[in-house]
N, C-alpha and C positions, 0 to 999 in steps of 0.2 A: 432420616432426614438431619438429624441433630447434627452428625458426623458431616453430612453433605456443610450443612451450614458454616460448621469450623475449618473447615475447608475453601472454602468462602469469602471468610472473614481474614485467614491468612495469606488468601492470594492478593488482598487489599493490600495489608503489611508490605509484601513480597515487589509490589508493582507502583506502591504511593510513597515517595518517602514522606509526605503531609500528613500519614497517617501515625495518630500517636498512642493509643489505646483501643481497646476493643468497645467500649462503651462509646466512644467516640463515631468508630465506624458504623453502629448498630444504627445510632441516633440521628449521623449528619450524611451518609452517603446515599441517595436515592437507587444508586446504581443497584446496591444490596436489598433496597426494599423493593423494588421491584423483581429481583433475583426471586426472593424469598415467596413472594406471591406469585410470581409465575409457576413455581415448582409446585405450591400448590393448586394451579389454576390446572396445571399440567395434569396431574393426576385426576380431577373431576373430569377434565376431558377424555382420556384414558378409560375412566367409567363411565361414558357416555350422558355426562352430565352437563352438557355441551354449554346451554345456556348458563348456568349458574360460572362455569368457567369464564365465561365471556365478560359475566357481569364483573366478575373479579378484575379480570385485566384491563376493563374499563374503569375500573374506579382506580387497578395501579398507575394507568396513564394520567387520569386527574391527578391525579398524589406525584408521582414522579417525573411525569413528563417524558417517558419511555413506554414504547408501546409492545410489548412481544405477544404475539397471538400464542393462545393456549395450546396451539397444536405443534409449535414449535420446539424442535428436541434439542436440549441445551445439555453437555459434559459437565464435567467436575471441574472446580475451580475458575469459573468463568468470572470477568469481571468490567464492569462497564464505570468509567473514569469520566464522571461529569454529569454524562448521562442523558441532558436535554437532547429532546428530538431526533431519540434513536429510534428506529421502527424494525420490528423484525417480523417478516411474514409468515404465513400457517406452516409450508414445508421446508422451512429453512431447519439446516441442522447444523449444531455447533458443537466440536470435540472440547478433550478438555485443553487447560493451560490455553484460552482464549481472550485478547483483550479488544474491546470497542470502548471508541472514545464518543463526545457528545458529534450529534448531526449524521451518524451514520444510517446506512439504510441497507439492507437485506432483503431486497426486493425481487420482484418477477415481472415479468415482460410477456405474458401473455391472461387471457380472462378465462382460458381453457382450465378444468380442477386438473386434479394432479401436481408431481412434482413440477415446480415453477418458480423456488426461492434456492438460493447458492447454499450450498454444503462449506462449511469451514473447517478444517481438519484441525487436528492437535497444533498449538505453540501461534497460533496466526495472531497477527496486530494489525488491527484497521484505525487509521488515524482518522482524526475529527472529520467528517462533512464527506467523509467517501462514500460510494455510490457502488454498491456490487448487485449485478441485476441478472438473474436469469438462471436456470438451472444446472447451475455447474460446480465443480469441485476448486474450490482455494488449496493451493498443496499445503501438506503439515510444514509449519516452520517460514511459512510466505509472512510478506509484509506489504499491505497495501496503504499508499502517503495518502497524507491530508490532500482531500477535494479531490482524490484519482474516481474517473468513472471506470469501472470494470464490467465487460460484456462477455466476457469470454475465460477459461481455464485458465488457472495461475498455478504453474509447476512449482514445486515442494521449495523451498529455501530462495526463493526470489524476491524483489521487491518490485513490486506494480505500483507506477505513478504518471502523473498526468490524464488528459481528458483529449482523448479515448486513452487508456491505460498501457503504457510501454513496460516492459519488462526490464530489469536490472538484473543480470545473473551474477552473484556473486566467484570469486574466483574458488579455484579448488584447492581442498586443501589435504592435507595428511591426515590419517587416524589420530595421529598426536598431536596437531593443531586442532582435530575439532573437539579432541576431550579436552583440552587446556581452554576453549570456547569454552564447552560447558561447562566447566571448574570455576569460571570468573564469573560465569552466567551466576551459579548458584551463591558464589560469595558477595555479590556484589547485586545491587536493587535489581537487575538481571534483564533488563530490556529495554529496547528504542522507545522511548518516548514518542508517541504521532508516528511511528513505522518507518520513519527516513533518522539521516544522518548527515553532519553537515558535509563528509566527506564522499557522499553519492553525488552523480553527475548524470544529467540528463542525456540517456544513451544516442538520441538525436543530435542533440548539438556536437556532442563528441564526434560521431561520426560527420557531421559538417566540418568540424575542426582540422580531422584528418585528410577528409578530400581537399580542403583550401593548402593546408599543405603540402599535398601530393600535388596538386595543380603547377602551385607556386614552383618548386621544383622540377616538373616535367617541363614547365616553361623555358626556365635556365638552363636545361639542358637544351631543347629545342635551340635555342637561340645559339649556343655553343657550337652546334651541329652544323645549324646555319651558316655561320661564322666562317666555317671552317672550309664548309661546301664553297662558298663565295670565294675563295684562295684558288680551289682548283678551277672553277670555271666564272669567271668574272660577270657573266649575263645570269646566274643563277639567282642572286640577290633583287636584280628588277622584277625578273620572272615570280618568284617565288617568294619573297620577301614581304608581301608587299601587308604591313600590318593592319588589322583589324582590331583598334579598341573596343575595350567595352563600354556600352552605352553610360550614361550618369546612372539613370535610374537603377540600372544594373551593378555600377560601382558603389551605390548608397546601399542596395542590399547585402555585397558582399561586405560592407565595410560593419553592418548592424550584426550581421553571423560573428565577426572576427570578433567584436566586441563583445557580443555575448559570450562567447567561448571564452575568452581571456578574462572576463569577469568572473565566470565559474569557476576556471581553474585557478584563479586567486582565489576565491571562496573556499576553497577546496584545499588549496596549501597553508592557509590561516587555519 
């Protein structure tokens, strides 16, 4: 238990640059307070002292604003930053080196007994306000962006953003590049706060940008083809090249999407 506590405190220093010393962490971090009380409550729960376990978890919620059911299984070096409003359900399972921010819910979607809460594998980061709902797995090293709502399995290593959540897949890297990434992780504060970075793009907007560019390119090629055919057959243009312009409403939608894509592209480059 004491060894586990030391590891939990070290996790705070590794993931929060504001942490200055051990006394400060023990005194002022509600995530640590909630975790210590949960570890005791979970032991009581496992020994079938369920009423005592629930009383301790209720006190913990009152004292820290973090609600962790004593039945939840939590691994090593778990860190809840800020903490207020975090809810972790009874059948939730959390691996090692997992980080949650304030307002996160690991909830269920059914009233039936049995497994109904998510499983977070090692190294998962869940941003502020995210909701992970259901008895599925969030894969190793995955990230859930702030305010995302996740209701299906998340593959290892991807980032889930939006409501409903969409997946951003990282580019494939070589073994050496992956090893270098791990080394950089160990040498720095080692993680992406709130599970997102400024260079990530919304996959839906990115897809729309590509489609708009392709449509524009195809229209230009079609116009060139029609012009060439008109030279061969003067009646062709009259018969087949009647323009069908976009309506005013359609143009507004296209322009709005294009502006959104351009704004996102500019922020990524910055």
